[in-house]
Structures are given as structure tokens and as C-alpha cells.
Wavefront OBJ file of the C-alpha trace (Angstrom):
o trace
v 2.298 -45.467 -23.479
v -0.849 -44.312 -23.302
v -0.658 -42.887 -19.745
v 2.725 -41.647 -20.442
v 1.920 -39.976 -23.695
v -0.863 -38.049 -22.433
v 1.482 -37.311 -19.609
v 3.657 -36.137 -22.005
v 1.283 -33.736 -23.361
v -0.104 -33.159 -20.176
v 4.010 -31.300 -19.418
v 3.845 -30.093 -22.799
v 0.908 -27.486 -22.381
v 2.679 -26.704 -19.230
v 5.516 -25.616 -20.864
v 3.363 -23.697 -23.232
v 1.153 -21.733 -20.780
v 2.323 -17.703 -21.514
v 3.839 -17.104 -17.838
v 4.333 -13.489 -16.415
v 7.066 -13.384 -13.606
v 7.085 -10.700 -11.443
v 9.092 -10.097 -8.066
v 8.134 -9.993 -4.712
v 10.689 -8.712 -2.150
v 9.314 -10.399 0.915
v 6.945 -13.429 1.590
v 2.931 -12.039 2.198
v 1.352 -12.434 5.393
v -2.464 -12.906 4.970
v -3.525 -13.655 1.132
v -7.061 -12.148 2.809
v -8.196 -8.581 1.842
v -9.795 -8.117 5.233
v -6.241 -8.487 6.385
v -3.611 -7.775 4.121
v -1.733 -4.382 5.160
v 1.952 -5.411 3.999
v 2.565 -4.614 0.224
v 3.797 -8.504 -0.932
v -0.271 -9.373 0.660
v -2.161 -6.588 -0.842
v -0.553 -6.752 -4.224
v -1.299 -10.673 -4.745
v -4.799 -10.048 -3.283
v -5.575 -7.864 -5.751
v -5.583 -10.775 -8.541
v -7.238 -13.004 -6.530
v -10.113 -10.662 -4.902
v -12.745 -7.409 -6.836
v -14.344 -5.009 -4.320
v -18.407 -3.656 -5.888
v -16.792 -1.175 -7.096
v -12.393 0.436 -7.855
v -10.970 3.333 -10.166
v -10.790 3.898 -13.501
v -7.830 3.832 -15.731
v -6.704 7.544 -15.051
v -7.709 6.913 -11.325
v -10.097 9.905 -11.540
v -13.628 8.074 -11.635
v -15.136 5.349 -9.399
v -16.498 2.608 -11.396
v -18.607 -0.892 -11.183
v -16.278 -4.135 -10.690
v -18.709 -6.901 -8.651
v -21.688 -4.484 -8.859
v -22.658 -3.633 -11.759
v -24.480 -0.618 -10.983
v -25.264 1.506 -8.307
v -26.655 4.869 -7.407
v -27.641 6.812 -4.478
v -30.704 6.845 -4.081
v -30.014 10.320 -1.468
v -27.668 11.884 0.465
v -27.040 8.726 2.734
v -29.070 5.779 1.091
v -26.247 4.019 -1.964
v -27.788 0.813 -3.987
v -25.948 -1.734 -5.390
v -27.060 -3.751 -8.192
v -24.596 -6.522 -8.499
v -23.516 -8.603 -11.483
v -25.286 -11.761 -11.441
v -22.054 -13.998 -13.542
v -20.115 -14.041 -11.228
v -18.439 -17.041 -9.453
v -16.561 -17.922 -6.746
v -12.874 -19.452 -7.461
v -14.589 -22.627 -6.066
v -17.316 -22.753 -8.350
v -19.761 -21.315 -6.347
v -22.373 -18.153 -7.054
v -21.096 -14.978 -5.994
v -24.420 -12.780 -3.832
v -25.251 -10.356 -1.511
v -25.247 -12.862 1.393
v -20.982 -12.447 0.481
v -21.676 -8.332 1.084
v -23.503 -8.329 3.758
v -21.224 -11.227 5.512
v -18.045 -8.938 4.753
v -19.724 -6.286 6.289
v -20.396 -7.967 9.129
v -16.587 -9.334 10.249
v -15.397 -6.186 9.427
v -17.011 -4.421 12.253
v -16.942 -7.293 14.674
v -14.677 -8.327 16.824
v -13.479 -11.081 15.182
v -10.545 -9.325 13.242
v -8.130 -6.720 14.357
v -7.781 -4.499 10.711
v -6.874 -0.638 9.454
v -9.390 -0.943 7.179
v -12.137 -1.671 9.538
v -12.730 1.703 10.147
v -13.509 3.039 6.609
v -17.104 1.282 7.399
v -17.322 3.985 10.964
v -20.436 5.708 9.376
v -22.174 2.898 7.686
v -25.466 2.549 9.237
v -26.391 -1.064 8.128
v -26.391 -2.955 4.852
v -29.641 -4.893 3.610
v -29.494 -7.110 1.614
v -32.626 -6.430 -0.697
v -31.932 -9.509 -2.842
v -30.274 -12.179 -3.491
v -28.148 -8.847 -6.401
v -29.126 -6.061 -4.330
v -27.431 -4.146 -1.383
v -28.733 -0.863 0.426
v -26.345 0.787 2.614
v -27.470 3.596 4.885
v -24.929 5.557 5.982
v -25.414 7.196 9.381
v -24.639 11.013 7.333
v -23.211 11.498 3.941
v -19.699 10.443 4.077
v -17.839 11.679 1.320
v -15.746 8.471 0.444
v -19.328 6.851 0.887
v -18.473 4.618 -2.710
v -14.402 4.031 -2.362
v -15.598 2.186 1.078
v -17.107 -0.436 -1.538
v -13.447 -0.933 -2.862
v -12.644 -3.739 0.172
v -12.492 -6.888 -1.655
v -15.645 -8.860 -0.563
v -14.852 -12.369 1.005
v -17.069 -15.767 0.888
v -19.716 -16.812 3.198
v -20.085 -20.267 2.659
v -16.141 -20.958 3.268
v -15.792 -18.414 6.706
v -18.858 -18.200 8.088
v -18.138 -20.859 10.699
v -14.670 -19.874 10.506
v -14.053 -18.628 14.500
v -10.825 -17.813 14.129
v -10.309 -15.511 11.434
v -7.233 -13.267 12.005
v -5.433 -17.558 12.597
v -7.315 -19.380 9.505
v -6.120 -21.434 6.783
v -8.096 -19.506 4.098
v -5.749 -16.723 4.899
v -3.134 -19.020 2.573
v -5.661 -20.594 1.066
v -7.780 -18.005 -0.012
v -10.810 -18.327 -2.219
v -11.877 -15.078 -4.918
v -13.381 -13.663 -7.690
v -10.178 -12.384 -9.416
v -9.164 -13.213 -12.487
v -6.795 -14.765 -11.500
v -6.572 -18.093 -8.617
v -3.927 -19.124 -6.450
v -2.005 -22.651 -7.279
v 0.613 -23.023 -5.223
v 1.709 -20.812 -1.836
v 5.096 -21.770 -0.413
v 6.790 -19.554 1.956
v 10.186 -18.173 0.789
v 9.628 -20.003 -2.758
v 7.349 -19.312 -5.838
v 3.759 -17.932 -5.281
v 1.567 -19.284 -8.843
v -1.522 -18.431 -10.075
v -3.898 -19.280 -12.762
v -5.971 -17.661 -15.262
v -10.385 -18.216 -13.289
v -11.399 -18.800 -16.499
v -14.599 -18.380 -15.604
v -13.036 -14.519 -14.816
v -16.864 -12.711 -14.912
v -15.105 -10.180 -17.338
v -13.267 -12.797 -19.648
v -10.332 -15.003 -18.865
v -6.897 -13.558 -19.001
v -5.312 -13.941 -21.480
v -1.949 -14.228 -19.818
v -2.141 -18.295 -18.034
v -0.382 -17.867 -14.637
v 2.019 -15.757 -13.170
v 4.687 -17.419 -11.257
v 5.479 -14.610 -7.974
v 9.654 -14.956 -7.173
v 10.018 -14.855 -3.365
v 13.266 -12.720 -3.500
v 14.414 -10.794 -0.767
v 18.384 -9.210 -2.004
v 17.533 -6.516 -4.682
v 20.557 -7.023 -6.066
v 19.404 -10.964 -6.774
v 16.165 -9.647 -8.173
v 18.235 -6.603 -10.339
v 20.597 -9.296 -12.012
v 17.208 -11.860 -12.820
v 15.730 -9.126 -14.494
v 18.653 -7.686 -16.489
v 19.284 -11.997 -17.614
v 14.765 -11.632 -18.447
v 14.175 -14.465 -15.642
v 11.311 -11.766 -14.977
v 9.333 -10.083 -16.919
v 8.208 -7.037 -14.600
v 10.694 -5.262 -12.165
v 11.482 -2.211 -10.533
v 14.420 -0.222 -11.267
v 16.177 1.897 -8.128
v 17.443 5.276 -9.938
v 21.278 4.621 -9.660
v 20.670 0.937 -10.970
v 18.424 2.812 -13.680
v 20.901 5.397 -14.433
v 24.729 3.282 -14.068
v 24.316 -0.814 -13.706
v 21.695 -1.197 -17.039
v 23.757 -2.676 -20.650
v 23.437 -0.413 -23.372
v 20.953 -3.374 -24.796
v 18.497 -3.349 -22.174
v 16.001 -1.369 -23.986
v 16.020 -3.884 -26.916
v 13.923 -6.465 -24.538
v 11.763 -3.792 -21.690
v 10.576 -0.612 -22.266
v 10.626 1.444 -19.093
v 8.343 3.576 -17.408
v 8.429 6.517 -14.945
v 5.221 7.784 -13.066
v 5.659 9.877 -9.834
v 4.830 6.888 -7.143
v 1.349 7.656 -4.969
v 3.359 6.839 -1.923
v 6.705 8.973 0.272
v 9.013 7.852 2.947
v 9.622 9.643 6.073
v 11.254 8.971 9.337
v 7.903 7.909 12.446
v 8.728 9.045 15.924
v 7.542 6.452 18.470
v 5.646 9.372 20.498
v 5.111 7.312 23.471
v 8.825 7.444 23.644
v 9.774 10.148 26.384
v 12.332 11.950 24.402
v 10.152 12.190 21.742
v 7.246 13.611 22.993
v 9.350 17.146 23.483
v 8.275 18.740 20.233
v 11.744 20.540 20.622
v 13.383 17.889 19.941
v 10.853 16.703 16.882
v 11.859 20.195 15.244
v 15.856 19.856 15.837
v 15.847 16.992 14.104
v 14.063 17.977 10.983
v 16.148 21.027 11.247
v 19.103 18.987 11.042
v 18.218 17.041 7.814
v 18.536 17.905 4.248
v 16.235 16.592 1.925
v 17.088 17.968 -0.850
v 20.610 16.436 -0.274
v 19.097 12.938 -0.453
v 17.160 13.440 -3.130
v 20.078 14.305 -5.027
v 22.461 11.870 -3.748
v 20.175 8.245 -3.627
v 17.100 9.049 -5.945
v 19.141 10.974 -9.626
v 15.960 13.524 -10.144
v 14.320 10.438 -9.921
v 12.413 12.063 -6.655
v 11.921 15.369 -5.474
v 11.418 16.867 -1.410
v 8.609 15.378 0.097
v 6.355 18.051 1.955
v 4.013 16.625 3.865
v 1.786 13.930 4.140
v -0.832 14.192 0.964
v 0.369 13.913 -2.079
v 0.647 16.574 -4.788
v -0.832 15.243 -6.971
v -4.069 15.226 -4.787
v -7.031 18.176 -3.561
v -4.943 18.055 0.140
v -1.678 18.764 -0.890
v -0.587 22.334 0.785
v 1.334 24.186 -0.832
v 2.334 27.097 1.102
v 3.624 24.884 3.378
v 7.533 24.289 2.114
v 10.031 21.795 3.012
v 12.316 22.875 6.527
v 16.031 24.716 5.129
v 19.049 22.960 7.044
v 20.120 24.634 9.656
v 22.382 22.951 12.439
v 22.658 25.960 14.554
v 19.269 26.240 15.423
v 19.416 22.138 15.880
v 22.134 22.399 17.900
v 20.396 25.217 20.268
v 16.776 22.863 20.790
v 18.422 20.080 21.789
v 20.511 22.057 24.217
v 16.868 23.953 25.247
v 16.089 20.049 25.320
v 18.309 18.883 27.887
v 21.240 16.945 25.099
v 24.626 18.481 24.509
v 27.965 16.500 23.309
v 28.521 15.245 27.202
v 24.414 13.896 27.720
v 23.786 13.527 23.174
v 20.715 12.691 22.010
v 20.728 8.768 21.132
v 18.063 6.733 19.074
v 17.923 3.700 16.564
v 16.305 3.919 12.831
v 14.555 0.688 11.813
v 13.714 -0.394 8.711
v 13.820 -3.131 5.785
v 16.197 -4.229 3.517
v 12.451 -5.909 1.609
v 13.111 -1.673 -0.516
v 16.741 -1.567 -1.313
v 17.158 1.866 -1.021
v 15.923 3.010 3.106
v 19.547 1.115 4.224
v 20.912 3.825 2.279
v 18.366 6.477 3.599
v 18.752 5.816 7.027
v 22.988 5.849 6.144
v 22.279 9.302 5.183
v 20.675 10.073 7.663
v 22.936 9.173 10.360
v 25.520 11.039 9.011
v 22.981 14.194 8.546
v 22.133 14.013 12.671
v 25.685 13.534 13.262
v 26.137 17.133 12.067
v 24.243 18.428 15.407
v 25.648 15.926 17.774
v 23.154 12.984 18.220
v 24.063 9.794 17.896
v 22.363 7.288 15.932
v 22.441 3.760 15.601
v 20.664 1.803 12.569
v 18.369 -1.873 12.977
v 18.066 -2.902 9.559
v 15.774 -6.255 8.768
v 14.020 -8.602 6.630
v 10.372 -7.528 5.721
v 8.279 -10.042 8.517
v 10.250 -9.994 11.255
v 10.786 -5.722 10.809
v 6.456 -5.436 10.835
v 5.667 -8.420 13.437
v 8.912 -7.614 15.592
v 9.213 -4.582 15.456
v 6.276 -2.431 14.035
v 3.474 -4.192 15.061
v 4.540 -4.212 19.006
v 5.742 -0.219 18.274
v 9.535 -1.332 19.777
v 11.783 1.092 18.270
v 12.019 4.478 19.253
v 11.921 5.492 14.615
v 10.909 3.622 12.394
v 12.039 4.286 8.313
v 8.788 3.613 6.844
v 6.641 4.589 3.491
v 2.828 5.058 2.453
v 1.227 3.979 -0.754
v -1.997 6.416 -0.684
v -5.526 6.216 -2.605
v -6.286 9.448 -4.620
v -8.344 10.228 -2.378
v -6.650 10.295 0.906
v -8.058 9.092 3.871
v -6.813 11.731 6.809
v -7.994 9.127 9.828
v -6.248 5.514 9.120
v -3.224 7.587 9.904
v -4.120 10.559 12.144
v -6.845 10.330 14.049
v -6.397 9.347 17.464
v -8.132 6.593 17.369
v -6.204 4.694 14.697
v -4.234 4.466 17.781
v -4.768 1.722 18.688
v -3.830 -2.473 17.700
v -3.996 -2.910 14.342
v -4.208 0.223 13.070
v -1.827 2.858 11.112
v -0.993 5.291 13.684
v 1.143 3.206 15.266
v 3.285 6.363 16.048
v 0.973 7.378 18.749
v -0.020 10.722 17.299
v -2.644 12.633 18.948
v -3.909 16.042 18.873
v -7.508 16.948 19.553
v -7.673 20.087 16.752
v -7.399 16.956 14.224
v -9.157 14.865 15.868
v -11.494 17.925 15.262
v -10.653 18.254 11.810
v -10.782 14.606 10.569
v -14.574 13.819 12.136
v -16.309 17.042 10.242
v -14.326 16.821 6.911
v -15.657 13.401 6.741
v -18.732 14.762 6.930
v -18.477 17.408 3.831
v -18.996 15.834 -0.297
v -18.601 19.419 -1.005
v -14.833 18.709 -2.851
v -13.710 22.369 -2.112
v -14.640 22.932 1.135
v -13.100 19.228 1.608
v -9.336 20.510 -0.346
v -9.540 23.540 2.253
v -9.787 21.646 5.271
v -7.102 18.540 4.377
v -4.688 21.488 4.178
v -5.654 22.692 7.207
v -4.528 19.408 8.390
v -1.563 19.243 6.253
v -0.034 22.294 8.155
v -0.825 20.935 11.352
v 0.998 17.200 11.211
v 4.129 19.475 9.130
v 4.102 21.494 12.082
v 3.467 18.760 14.528
v 6.442 16.887 13.077
v 5.035 12.901 14.043
v 6.617 12.050 10.680
v 10.060 13.852 9.598
v 8.814 13.670 5.688
v 12.008 12.700 2.912
v 10.573 11.872 -0.326
v 8.282 11.162 -2.775
v 10.023 8.668 -5.540
v 9.245 8.059 -8.925
v 7.610 4.921 -10.365
v 10.376 3.221 -12.176
v 9.222 0.061 -14.250
v 11.315 -2.593 -17.295
v 8.853 -3.702 -18.917
v 8.778 -7.172 -21.304
v 8.918 -6.326 -24.409
v 7.147 -10.060 -25.267
v 4.257 -8.616 -23.140
v 1.468 -7.134 -26.244
v -1.901 -5.286 -25.042
v -0.271 -2.871 -22.360
v -1.504 0.823 -21.973
v 0.595 3.336 -20.127
v -1.627 6.602 -18.926
v 0.335 9.083 -15.808
v -1.782 6.485 -13.907
v 0.321 3.308 -14.267
v 0.002 0.253 -16.895
v -2.005 -2.536 -14.946
v -5.698 -1.352 -15.352
v -5.679 -3.707 -18.381
v -2.945 -6.837 -17.176
v -6.543 -9.056 -17.856
v -5.829 -8.001 -21.554
v -2.258 -8.657 -22.455
v -0.441 -11.682 -24.263
v 2.481 -12.777 -23.754
v 4.953 -14.095 -26.842
l 1 2 3 4 5 6 7 8 9 10 11 12 13 14 15 16 17 18 19 20 21 22 23 24 25 26 27 28 29 30 31 32 33 34 35 36 37 38 39 40 41 42 43 44 45 46 47 48 49 50 51 52 53 54 55 56 57 58 59 60 61 62 63 64 65 66 67 68 69 70 71 72 73 74 75 76 77 78 79 80 81 82 83 84 85 86 87 88 89 90 91 92 93 94 95 96 97 98 99 100 101 102 103 104 105 106 107 108 109 110 111 112 113 114 115 116 117 118 119 120 121 122 123 124 125 126 127 128 129 130 131 132 133 134 135 136 137 138 139 140 141 142 143 144 145 146 147 148 149 150 151 152 153 154 155 156 157 158 159 160 161 162 163 164 165 166 167 168 169 170 171 172 173 174 175 176 177 178 179 180 181 182 183 184 185 186 187 188 189 190 191 192 193 194 195 196 197 198 199 200 201 202 203 204 205 206 207 208 209 210 211 212 213 214 215 216 217 218 219 220 221 222 223 224 225 226 227 228 229 230 231 232 233 234 235 236 237 238 239 240 241 242 243 244 245 246 247 248 249 250 251 252 253 254 255 256 257 258 259 260 261 262 263 264 265 266 267 268 269 270 271 272 273 274 275 276 277 278 279 280 281 282 283 284 285 286 287 288 289 290 291 292 293 294 295 296 297 298 299 300 301 302 303 304 305 306 307 308 309 310 311 312 313 314 315 316 317 318 319 320 321 322 323 324 325 326 327 328 329 330 331 332 333 334 335 336 337 338 339 340 341 342 343 344 345 346 347 348 349 350 351 352 353 354 355 356 357 358 359 360 361 362 363 364 365 366 367 368 369 370 371 372 373 374 375 376 377 378 379 380 381 382 383 384 385 386 387 388 389 390 391 392 393 394 395 396 397 398 399 400 401 402 403 404 405 406 407 408 409 410 411 412 413 414 415 416 417 418 419 420 421 422 423 424 425 426 427 428 429 430 431 432 433 434 435 436 437 438 439 440 441 442 443 444 445 446 447 448 449 450 451 452 453 454 455 456 457 458 459 460 461 462 463 464 465 466 467 468 469 470 471 472 473 474 475 476 477 478 479 480 481 482 483 484 485 486 487 488 489 490 491 492 493 494 495 496 497 498 499 500 501
């Protein structure tokens, strides 16, 4: 009887515990910040791990995180003083050894991570004592601080791991973050629970439940029926499909996304190595029509690789106007006509509800120039593992989320055209490489801005991508959640202070 009573009490406590219900469009691949390259993995690891520093709530200044303070001894020497009250989720104490270990893993051949290149200018990382780390750079580096936003991983759990790429840690992670992993089953709910020992304070919401729902309509219906507390809304859902009383239960927030969508060419394919072909396809596309049809005013045409909110944005570069006749002439000069049309495939994922429709619009628009486009729409993990990573595509319709401070090397330097790198279209330009290398040693923001804007123009001229649109992010948040502080930069910055009725 006593055991039944205790069990009943426990079940009652679980039922009463506050849970934040969220949705993922795909399964995460690796819950390891060093290897989290897909959006689902990145989203979950952000709750589980911390870097030494992070952006402030306005996304303008860098502030301490696992570090309690930092200082520059000179232009190339950075000192971090670490917090003394941080524990890993398994109760072990976080120290400078973990920072040093994370750095050594990132620069070792044990992993293939696009994030490793962020540490290329580090000359040495030294433990001065258990809570002090000295980082010496080879030369002044404009992203010296931002580099250390990388999530730190535990030495005591990974130091003897022979194959980190396939480690069980990647599905059973242990971090320092405000939430711990409680359950992870593919294609089922992923449950996080509040970290009672979190160094700032225990989150007020007890659990976060991620529901893996690939189908966008199902996600929308779950949001409407209040089975989700927070959900993204597509423009058509927001404008046409919401019930009249929706805002009785939800607040709606809209911000320009720090992201853009593009059509990327596989530059290893002979047909796309001809710049006339890439230019012709760019001229055959009406970007504004895509924005008008798909977004009802909740997006803008993207003109290049850096966002309008960045000092790298070049306002003098405009999106090309559609010119079908010129596109046909360029294709004819490249050897394509009605008898021998250019044929290629656009591959994309249905995890983003908009992109399959955008692919259809592109298919229709390009038909006017005599181009035959085939479509391949795939589930997210299959798309990544069978198409993107092995580079088995003609073109990919994808998007990038970007930092407030761009790092052109990740996407545009020839050295990033490697396994695990983000330059998977295979873009090579010696002038770009030289500009990127020059920019990395400049700390004067005005000079840096001018170089970035020059890069912007070169990339747009070369057309390795066709830049399409920048969406706005439309989110619905249950009114049961209190304490949200919505800013132009978003609303997630203070989620550990949220309270749910």
C-alpha cells in the first residue's frame, strides 16, 4: 500500500510538472556541439551545452557564459577566468581541463567538423590554473572572442573515446547547460529536464518535450489545438489558416530571420562550371514573384551572402531583373537550345514546408527559358546523408542561418571544400581566398566592412549560389508562458526565467 501511495505521489508530481512542448521537423543527428551541423541538433544542443562566452540579448555584444570574465592582455593574448560553480550534468566539476580538451579535439584528425576552422588562428591554449585559460593567437583575429561560443565538452567522458564521430556520447550527451537529456528515441519525443545545479539558476519550466513531426501540416494542427506551446507559422498559415480566436491563446512575434534561402550549384558538375549557364539561370528567375506568391509580404528578396542587418551587406548590389531573352542567348552560347535543353535536378527537403513549393515555382520559371528541371523532395536526414554530404546533387535548395558577425571562410574559402565542410558546392576563387585571409587579421570594423562588401559583390558575380529570399520568422507562443521579453533579436534569450501556467 505504501509503495502504491508513493508511486501515486510520484505520478502526480510528474503530471503537475510544467512542460514546454516544441516541435522538430526532423530527427537530430548528433547531440554534440562539435558535430551538430543540422538545425535540429543545433537547437537541442543549445539547451544542453555552454560556450565560454555568448551574445547578449540584443545580439550586439559578447558577454561571459562559462567564463565569469575575460580580458585581452594584448592584441593576440586572451585570458578567460572561468566560473567556479559549474557542474557537468553527471555532477563532475567543470574546469580549464575541459576547455583545453575541447580545443585539442577540434584541431585533431579525430573529427571532421566545419567548426574546426574557427580555431585556425589559435597558436596555443594553456591552462594557467584550474579556472584560468590563456589563448594566444598567431595574429590579431576579428573573431577571437566569438570563436569561444563553441560548446565545451567534458574531458572525463570523452578523453578515452577512440571514435568521437560515432561515440554513444552523441546520443547520450552530458553538458553544463540549463537542461539535461532525459530521453532520446529517434522519431519519438525527445525529453529534456531542468538542471537543478545550473550555475545561473534552475530553469522555472521543469521539462522541454520536443515532438519530432516531419509533416508541416501536422505541426500546424498541433499548434492550433494547443498541443504545442511554441511553433513557427508559415506566411500562408498566418494569413489564411488561423482561426479567428487564435490570438486569444497565443502571442505572435515576427522578426527578420538571420537566414536566407538559396539554390546552390554543384560546381564539380561540368554543366555548372560554365559561368554563362549560372548567369542564365539567375536571369531566368523572378525572385520577387517567389516572395509574392509564397510569403504574402513576410519575406524580402535576398541579394547576396551577407544579411542586411550585417555591416558586410553591400547595398550597391541589386538582385538581377528577370530577362528571359538574355538567359536564352547565354544558354545558346553555352551549347543549349530546344533540341538540346539544359536538364538538371533541384534537390531539397520537406522538413521546411515552403521549399518544395519554391522548387516548383523555380521549375515553372526556368521552363520559360527552355530549361528542364526535375525535382527531388526528401526527408531531412536522407537529404543530408544521401545528397548533401556525399555531394550527389546537381543543385540543392537550402538555407543558412548566420551569425551577427559573418565568417566568410566557412562557406566561401577553397579550404572549406573538404569532407564535413560547408563549402559543399565546391566554390574556388583565388581572389576570394586572398580577401578572406586578409580580412581575418583586420580588427578595424570599418576596414573590415569594406572588404566584406567587396566579397559580397564578387560572390554574387560568380553565382555559386542563386540567392533567393530572406524570410521573416513568425512564431506563435502560448499565453500560458509568462516572462517572455520579445526583442528585435528574438525572445529565447531569457527562457530559463519563463514560467508556464
